[in-house]
C-alpha positions in Angstrom: -4.2 16.5 21.5 -4.1 15.9 25.2 -7.1 14.7 27.2 -7.6 18.1 28.8 -8.0 19.6 25.4 -10.6 16.9 24.3 -12.8 17.9 27.2 -13.8 21.1 25.3 -14.9 19.1 22.3 -18.5 18.1 21.6 -19.4 14.4 21.7 -19.5 14.4 17.9 -16.1 16.0 17.6 -14.7 13.6 20.2 -16.0 10.6 18.3 -14.5 12.0 15.0 -11.1 12.6 16.7 -10.7 9.5 18.8 -12.9 6.9 17.0 -15.0 5.9 20.0 -17.8 7.4 22.0 -17.1 9.2 25.3 -18.8 6.4 27.3 -16.6 3.7 25.7 -13.5 5.9 26.3 -14.5 6.2 30.0 -14.9 2.4 30.2 -11.4 2.0 28.7 -10.0 4.4 31.3 -11.7 2.4 34.1 -10.2 -0.8 33.0 -6.8 0.9 32.8 -7.3 2.3 36.3 -8.1 -1.2 37.7 -5.0 -2.6 36.1 -2.9 0.3 37.5 -4.1 -0.3 41.0 -3.1 -3.9 40.8 0.3 -3.1 39.4 3.3 -2.3 41.6 4.6 1.2 41.1 8.4 1.3 40.9 10.6 3.9 39.4 9.6 7.3 38.2 6.1 8.4 37.5 4.6 8.0 34.0 4.9 10.8 31.6 1.4 10.3 30.3 -1.7 10.0 32.5 -4.1 7.1 31.9 -6.4 9.1 29.7 -3.5 10.2 27.6 -2.2 6.6 27.4 -5.7 5.5 26.1 -5.7 8.4 23.6 -2.2 7.4 22.4 -3.3 3.8 21.8 -6.5 4.8 20.1 -4.6 7.2 17.9 -2.1 4.5 17.0 -5.0 2.1 16.1 -7.0 4.7 14.1 -4.2 6.3 12.0 -1.6 3.5 11.7 1.2 6.1 12.2 4.6 5.2 13.3 5.7 5.4 16.9 8.1 8.1 16.0 5.3 10.4 14.6 3.1 9.8 17.6 6.0 10.4 20.0 6.9 13.7 18.3 3.3 14.8 18.7 3.1 13.8 22.4 6.7 15.0 23.1 7.9 11.6 24.6 10.2 8.9 23.3 9.3 6.2 20.8 10.0 3.6 23.5 7.4 5.2 25.8 4.8 5.1 23.0 5.7 1.5 22.2 5.4 0.4 25.9 2.2 2.3 26.3 0.5 0.8 23.3 1.5 -2.7 24.2 0.5 -2.3 27.8 -2.9 -0.9 26.9 -3.5 -3.6 24.3 -2.6 -6.3 26.8 -4.8 -4.8 29.6 -7.8 -4.4 27.3 -7.5 -7.9 25.9 -7.0 -9.5 29.3 -10.1 -7.7 30.7 -12.4 -9.3 28.2 -14.7 -6.4 28.1 -13.7 -5.2 24.7 -13.3 -8.6 23.0 -15.1 -9.1 19.8 -17.1 -12.3 19.2 -15.5 -15.0 17.1 -16.6 -16.6 13.9 -19.2 -18.9 15.6 -20.9 -16.0 17.3 -21.4 -14.3 13.9 -22.8 -17.5 12.4 -25.6 -17.9 15.0 -28.9 -16.8 13.4 -30.2 -15.3 16.6 -27.6 -12.6 16.6 -27.4 -10.8 13.3 -25.0 -7.9 13.2 -26.4 -4.5 12.2 -23.1 -3.3 10.9 -20.1 -5.1 9.8 -16.8 -3.2 9.5 -13.8 -4.7 7.8 -10.2 -3.5 8.0 -8.4 -4.5 4.8 -4.9 -3.8 3.7 -4.0 -4.6 0.2 -0.5 -6.0 -0.3 0.8 -6.8 -3.8 2.0 -10.2 -4.7 5.5 -10.1 -6.1 5.3 -11.5 -9.6 7.4 -10.7 -12.7 6.0 -8.5 -15.3 4.5 -10.0 -18.4 7.5 -9.8 -20.7 9.8 -11.0 -17.9 8.4 -14.5 -17.4 10.8 -16.2 -19.8 13.7 -14.7 -17.9 12.5 -15.3 -14.4 13.6 -18.6 -12.8 11.6 -18.2 -9.5 14.7 -18.1 -7.4 14.7 -15.6 -4.6 18.1 -14.0 -5.1 18.3 -12.7 -8.6 16.7 -12.9 -12.0 18.3 -15.6 -14.1 17.7 -16.8 -17.6 15.8 -20.0 -18.1 17.7 -22.0 -20.6 18.8 -25.4 -21.3 21.4 -26.8 -23.6 20.4 -29.5 -26.0 23.0 -31.6 -27.8 22.1 -33.3 -31.0 24.4 -35.9 -32.2 24.2 -37.0 -35.8 26.1 -39.6 -37.6 27.1 -38.4 -41.0 27.5 -40.6 -44.0 31.2 -40.9 -43.5 30.8 -42.0 -39.9 31.8 -38.6 -38.4 29.9 -37.2 -35.5 28.5 -33.8 -36.0 27.4 -32.1 -32.8 25.0 -29.2 -32.9 24.5 -27.0 -29.8 21.6 -24.7 -29.5 19.9 -22.9 -26.6 16.2 -23.2 -25.9 14.7 -20.3 -24.0 
């Protein structure tokens, strides 16, 4: 949804769509405008205005979609989306206005957070199934059998050597 279309939304709908309040969005656009005024303009004009660039970046952060999907929605190339997201991230981080406090700021007793939001992604640890442990050697390439060969050498009564081989798994 382009920025012109979001102007018709109520504040509540805008927050639901974008993930930030309108005031915060306007601050983001101001920071991007300051960075654009300092940057030399070479080449052709941008395909997305600053407001749309901010919306693209917020859309990427909020939904974790691929650049291809976002590019197909905005009718630009994946490279344009990638450059836009990286540029907006770098500008916002370098401005320092949207930086979160570190661990020490959370531990100070004078500033207790009202709300703590955590972004967690679960990733499974690759381990063999229960019945597979005896066959899994731990090597990266392929599953191999764990086995060793034990030789038992016995002297018989006649002095001959009897050799027994068996596998231990």
